[in-house]
C-alpha positions in Angstrom: 11.6 -23.1 13.9 15.3 -23.6 14.9 16.2 -26.0 12.3 14.3 -23.9 9.4 16.1 -20.9 10.9 19.4 -22.6 10.4 18.4 -24.4 6.8 17.9 -20.6 5.9 21.0 -19.5 7.5 23.0 -22.0 5.3 21.5 -21.8 2.3 21.2 -17.9 2.1 22.8 -17.8 -0.9 20.9 -20.0 -3.0 19.2 -18.0 -5.7 15.3 -19.7 -4.6 16.3 -19.7 -1.1 16.9 -15.9 -1.3 13.8 -15.6 -3.6 11.5 -17.1 -0.9 13.6 -14.9 1.9 13.1 -11.8 0.2 9.0 -12.6 0.5 6.9 -10.7 2.7 4.9 -13.3 4.4 1.5 -11.9 5.9 -1.9 -13.2 7.2 -4.3 -14.1 4.3 -6.9 -11.8 6.6 -4.7 -8.6 6.5 -3.5 -9.3 2.7 -7.1 -9.2 1.9 -7.6 -6.0 3.7 -4.9 -4.6 2.5 -6.0 -5.3 -1.2 -9.5 -3.9 -0.5 -8.0 -1.0 1.2 -6.0 -0.1 -2.2 -8.7 -0.5 -4.3 -10.6 1.7 -2.6 -8.2 3.8 -2.5 -7.2 4.0 -6.0 -11.5 4.1 -6.8 -11.5 7.7 -4.8 -8.7 8.7 -6.7 -10.4 8.0 -9.9 -13.4 9.4 -9.1 -11.9 12.7 -7.8 -10.3 12.7 -10.8 -13.2 12.4 -13.2 -15.1 14.6 -11.5 -12.1 17.7 -12.2 -12.0 16.4 -15.8 -15.6 17.6 -16.0 -16.1 20.3 -13.7 -15.3 23.9 -14.2 -11.4 24.5 -15.0 -10.8 26.2 -11.3 -13.7 24.9 -9.5 -12.2 22.0 -7.5 -9.3 23.0 -6.4 -6.0 20.4 -5.7 -5.7 19.4 -2.1 -2.8 16.5 -1.5 -3.3 13.0 0.2 -0.8 14.5 3.0 -3.6 17.4 3.8 -6.4 15.5 3.4 -5.8 13.6 6.7 -5.1 16.2 8.8 -8.2 17.5 11.2 -6.8 20.6 13.2 -3.7 22.7 13.4 -2.7 23.0 16.8 -1.3 26.2 17.5 
């Protein structure tokens, strides 16, 4: 590992080494879970937009993603 680290430091300005170093390496299971969550989130968003499109104007208020996940407000 030390040898590999030294090689990265030595050749850090080489374009191909820089390209490899800038990529974010994740375990495959985590990468696939993130991808699946992204697909699910996009599907929920698409479904909500379709519901809003085919319902009476003003009947479905727009709620931001940040406020959807708030459970309660502490006083």
